[in-house]
Legacy VTK file of the C-alpha trace (Angstrom):
# vtk DataFile Version 3.0
C-alpha trace
ASCII
DATASET POLYDATA
POINTS 320 float
-17.791 -2.430 7.238
-16.374 -1.533 3.832
-16.491 2.094 2.723
-15.934 1.105 -0.904
-16.409 -2.044 -2.943
-15.775 -2.562 -6.629
-17.215 -5.784 -7.997
-16.361 -7.517 -11.285
-15.016 -4.360 -12.926
-14.121 -4.677 -16.593
-12.818 -1.833 -18.748
-11.822 -2.124 -22.403
-9.937 0.235 -24.667
-9.062 -0.295 -28.317
-7.348 -3.666 -28.542
-6.650 -3.712 -24.807
-8.477 -4.856 -21.690
-7.369 -2.487 -18.910
-9.342 -4.264 -16.172
-10.535 -7.838 -16.327
-13.168 -8.797 -13.715
-11.401 -6.925 -10.878
-12.991 -6.765 -7.424
-11.779 -4.978 -4.294
-13.269 -4.297 -0.855
-11.814 -1.363 1.101
-12.439 -1.492 4.880
-13.428 1.739 6.583
-10.664 3.417 8.583
-7.786 1.456 7.032
-4.906 2.101 4.651
-5.540 -0.063 1.597
-2.682 -0.713 -0.794
-3.500 -0.935 -4.486
-0.377 -2.547 -5.893
0.940 -3.671 -9.220
3.576 -3.118 -11.897
3.334 -0.077 -14.160
0.498 -0.581 -16.638
-1.244 -3.214 -14.524
-4.555 -1.310 -14.398
-4.291 0.515 -11.043
-4.814 4.015 -12.447
-7.777 2.895 -14.564
-9.470 1.521 -11.441
-8.742 4.744 -9.545
-10.244 6.801 -12.368
-13.394 4.673 -12.197
-13.625 5.170 -8.414
-13.270 8.926 -8.965
-16.064 8.880 -11.558
-13.621 10.167 -14.201
-14.436 7.223 -16.445
-17.052 4.462 -16.294
-16.562 0.697 -16.308
-17.894 -1.377 -19.183
-19.320 -3.772 -16.616
-19.352 -4.193 -12.859
-20.502 -2.019 -9.962
-18.882 0.388 -7.488
-20.491 0.953 -4.087
-19.477 3.868 -1.862
-20.546 4.313 1.749
-23.445 1.864 1.357
-24.857 2.993 -1.993
-24.036 2.874 -5.685
-21.311 5.399 -6.473
-22.575 8.628 -8.054
-20.901 11.805 -9.320
-22.016 13.574 -6.132
-19.853 11.210 -4.058
-16.685 12.671 -5.555
-17.014 15.529 -3.037
-16.277 12.943 -0.334
-13.188 11.614 -2.121
-9.804 13.327 -1.982
-7.626 12.348 -4.932
-3.912 13.052 -5.344
-3.010 11.780 -8.843
0.475 10.734 -9.861
0.513 13.425 -12.549
0.197 16.644 -10.569
-0.733 20.091 -11.873
-0.499 23.532 -10.282
-0.656 27.020 -11.767
3.003 28.065 -11.756
2.440 31.821 -11.666
0.026 31.789 -8.710
1.191 32.177 -5.135
1.102 29.046 -3.002
-1.424 30.269 -0.424
-3.618 31.873 -3.088
-3.725 28.661 -5.111
-4.370 26.408 -2.102
-7.234 28.670 -1.093
-8.596 28.595 -4.660
-8.729 24.784 -4.684
-10.300 24.681 -1.222
-13.043 27.051 -2.370
-13.660 24.827 -5.418
-14.391 22.010 -2.965
-17.062 24.113 -1.297
-15.210 25.326 1.789
-16.050 28.803 3.123
-13.130 31.183 2.673
-12.469 31.820 6.380
-12.643 28.118 7.246
-10.421 27.204 4.312
-7.765 29.774 5.172
-7.730 28.757 8.822
-7.364 25.086 7.879
-4.633 25.838 5.360
-2.640 27.891 7.850
-2.796 24.990 10.322
-1.661 22.463 7.707
1.141 24.742 6.484
2.386 24.940 10.064
1.969 21.175 10.554
4.132 20.443 7.501
6.568 23.244 8.313
5.927 25.238 5.130
4.492 28.459 6.598
7.149 30.519 4.800
5.878 29.299 1.422
2.503 31.061 1.596
3.534 34.036 -0.554
5.937 32.203 -2.863
5.003 31.403 -6.433
4.526 27.752 -7.399
7.341 28.046 -9.944
9.755 28.746 -7.092
9.046 25.370 -5.464
10.799 22.072 -6.052
8.734 19.056 -7.134
8.658 17.771 -3.551
7.576 21.153 -2.188
4.759 21.360 -4.725
3.615 17.861 -3.750
3.314 18.953 -0.122
0.978 21.735 -1.214
-1.111 19.325 -3.287
-1.249 16.859 -0.413
-2.682 19.591 1.826
-5.273 20.569 -0.788
-6.290 16.898 -1.125
-6.911 16.315 2.596
-8.059 19.771 3.728
-11.823 19.217 3.373
-11.600 15.938 5.365
-13.094 13.587 2.760
-14.241 10.128 3.814
-11.939 8.464 1.294
-8.440 9.567 0.311
-6.675 8.195 -2.765
-2.939 8.764 -3.151
-1.342 7.624 -6.416
2.444 7.241 -5.920
2.488 10.033 -3.295
6.214 9.732 -2.441
7.515 10.205 -5.965
9.965 13.118 -5.902
10.335 13.197 -2.107
13.627 12.827 -0.257
13.575 10.273 2.630
12.950 12.916 5.313
9.904 14.410 3.606
8.642 10.963 2.581
8.653 10.002 6.261
6.777 13.201 7.154
4.096 12.336 4.603
3.871 8.728 5.852
3.395 10.032 9.372
0.570 12.307 8.240
-1.149 9.509 6.294
-1.166 7.313 9.402
-2.494 10.241 11.465
-5.339 10.708 8.987
-6.169 7.008 9.253
-6.133 7.195 13.053
-8.470 10.190 12.860
-10.992 8.109 10.896
-10.079 8.578 7.235
-9.872 5.652 4.822
-6.899 5.685 2.473
-6.283 3.941 -0.836
-2.571 4.034 -1.481
-1.432 3.126 -4.999
2.215 2.249 -5.446
4.794 -0.254 -6.606
7.126 0.648 -3.698
6.826 -2.363 -1.407
8.804 -0.807 1.459
6.085 1.807 1.900
3.437 -0.923 1.827
4.921 -2.667 4.860
5.052 0.625 6.763
1.573 1.898 5.897
-0.892 -0.659 4.588
-3.360 -2.735 6.566
-4.813 -4.528 3.522
-3.694 -4.861 -0.085
-4.818 -5.908 -3.531
-2.229 -6.774 -6.157
-3.240 -6.233 -9.790
-1.173 -7.666 -12.623
-2.019 -7.576 -16.323
-5.485 -6.195 -15.589
-6.419 -8.908 -13.087
-6.639 -9.100 -9.307
-4.087 -11.786 -8.408
-3.772 -11.326 -4.629
-5.781 -9.681 -1.833
-5.679 -9.758 1.939
-4.338 -8.494 5.237
-0.637 -7.591 4.956
0.428 -9.481 8.096
-1.590 -12.571 7.197
-0.201 -12.593 3.651
3.342 -12.412 4.982
2.620 -15.330 7.312
1.109 -17.345 4.468
3.987 -16.687 2.105
6.468 -17.264 4.924
5.772 -20.951 4.664
7.770 -23.167 6.979
10.826 -20.977 7.546
11.900 -20.254 11.121
14.774 -18.821 13.134
15.957 -20.300 16.434
18.064 -18.609 19.107
19.822 -21.003 21.471
22.704 -21.745 23.806
24.462 -25.067 23.349
26.162 -27.276 20.820
25.550 -26.459 17.139
26.327 -30.081 16.246
23.739 -31.356 18.698
21.105 -28.967 17.313
21.915 -29.938 13.728
21.541 -33.648 14.507
18.276 -33.071 16.396
16.439 -31.042 13.760
17.775 -32.684 10.586
14.983 -35.326 10.399
12.299 -32.631 9.976
14.311 -29.974 8.090
14.422 -29.526 4.333
17.229 -27.019 4.878
19.205 -25.867 7.900
21.908 -23.215 8.368
23.844 -22.045 11.392
24.249 -18.347 12.165
26.555 -16.299 14.367
26.734 -15.762 18.128
25.610 -12.525 19.788
27.206 -10.716 22.729
25.190 -12.738 25.224
26.529 -16.000 23.863
23.321 -16.949 22.073
23.666 -18.537 18.679
21.129 -18.487 15.850
20.045 -20.949 13.196
17.553 -20.938 10.361
15.485 -23.946 9.420
12.911 -24.799 6.748
10.538 -27.599 7.658
9.529 -30.471 5.418
5.922 -29.966 6.548
4.015 -27.536 8.791
2.961 -30.609 10.782
6.590 -30.934 11.934
6.577 -27.685 13.925
5.910 -29.262 17.336
8.524 -31.939 16.653
11.069 -29.265 15.713
10.557 -27.280 18.915
10.651 -30.376 21.090
13.781 -31.797 19.431
15.604 -28.453 19.555
14.731 -27.967 23.221
16.134 -31.356 24.134
19.375 -30.799 22.220
20.123 -27.206 23.338
18.713 -24.482 25.568
16.199 -22.813 23.251
16.019 -19.044 23.921
13.891 -17.815 21.035
11.826 -19.028 18.121
9.941 -17.140 15.429
8.678 -17.503 11.906
10.710 -15.729 9.229
8.276 -13.490 7.369
9.071 -12.522 3.786
9.126 -8.902 2.671
6.232 -7.547 0.629
8.747 -7.055 -2.155
9.449 -10.797 -2.358
5.713 -11.584 -2.167
5.055 -9.073 -4.952
7.706 -10.652 -7.187
6.550 -14.189 -6.443
2.879 -13.430 -7.101
3.564 -11.478 -10.309
5.855 -14.192 -11.677
3.270 -16.884 -10.921
0.587 -14.767 -12.588
2.726 -14.162 -15.672
3.359 -17.899 -16.033
-0.382 -18.595 -16.191
-1.417 -15.462 -18.091
-3.637 -15.906 -21.140
-3.699 -12.695 -23.212
-7.037 -11.228 -24.218
-7.687 -11.574 -27.939
-10.953 -9.645 -28.036
-10.712 -6.485 -30.127
-12.716 -3.915 -28.220
-13.340 -0.226 -28.731
-12.682 2.544 -26.231
-15.698 3.542 -24.201
LINES 1 321
320 0 1 2 3 4 5 6 7 8 9 10 11 12 13 14 15 16 17 18 19 20 21 22 23 24 25 26 27 28 29 30 31 32 33 34 35 36 37 38 39 40 41 42 43 44 45 46 47 48 49 50 51 52 53 54 55 56 57 58 59 60 61 62 63 64 65 66 67 68 69 70 71 72 73 74 75 76 77 78 79 80 81 82 83 84 85 86 87 88 89 90 91 92 93 94 95 96 97 98 99 100 101 102 103 104 105 106 107 108 109 110 111 112 113 114 115 116 117 118 119 120 121 122 123 124 125 126 127 128 129 130 131 132 133 134 135 136 137 138 139 140 141 142 143 144 145 146 147 148 149 150 151 152 153 154 155 156 157 158 159 160 161 162 163 164 165 166 167 168 169 170 171 172 173 174 175 176 177 178 179 180 181 182 183 184 185 186 187 188 189 190 191 192 193 194 195 196 197 198 199 200 201 202 203 204 205 206 207 208 209 210 211 212 213 214 215 216 217 218 219 220 221 222 223 224 225 226 227 228 229 230 231 232 233 234 235 236 237 238 239 240 241 242 243 244 245 246 247 248 249 250 251 252 253 254 255 256 257 258 259 260 261 262 263 264 265 266 267 268 269 270 271 272 273 274 275 276 277 278 279 280 281 282 283 284 285 286 287 288 289 290 291 292 293 294 295 296 297 298 299 300 301 302 303 304 305 306 307 308 309 310 311 312 313 314 315 316 317 318 319
């Protein structure tokens, strides 16, 4: 069941269409990647989901009903542009934000202390915000975003400003939140993080949804007919055997166990059985798997294809 759906969302500003008939469906209990180049429309869609702005047309459904302003209490939002009061102490400010979200003081302080310990920042409680680095401040804002256990969490470029160690800590916590039942929308253009975190994705380019689906299934689809074989035997015999069905073929190295590798692209997916059979007769086949492309290469391929077919909007609209 989907916790959130946005259907046929359009949003216009002066001379610019920010979203053009965009639809997404976010499954409950998953990490959903909202991807796209800078300026694609991701932040506009997030602002609509957070009831910060309204669409010109289309509908947003949250937890089985039309989204209302009251639902924002069940959404935790960490925007890309962060803001903390620099002169306030860290613990004091975190407690202030928790109280704004309706948490009783004792419950909020107990939860904050646990999260500060979990992220190894207990010593920061009495420091002023201005003493923290950008990454440190983001940890505090992450805690404030998740503390009240909202049904939906939205993180907009959450790893910006983090070193690799702290980025990995945050990734670990996001996956823990998902495993504990939270649903996460994760907006980014960092494809490495997508492969690590996301179950499903939507790719927006130039205000339009150009690709949606399960990450693993998309990688299989875009992987096409490219495979790697591990074998023991004659490279010449393997080359001769698979050449009739291969559009390209390259030999690799030999590992410590004496197994060699080769990569092959098939002329047609219908040739897969023939490939395996021919390879097995020519050499001793030890392994066989499809070569899956990275999300980065899928992103580039989909955006380039979209740009080649893009028809710019000529309607002159006014900001709503």
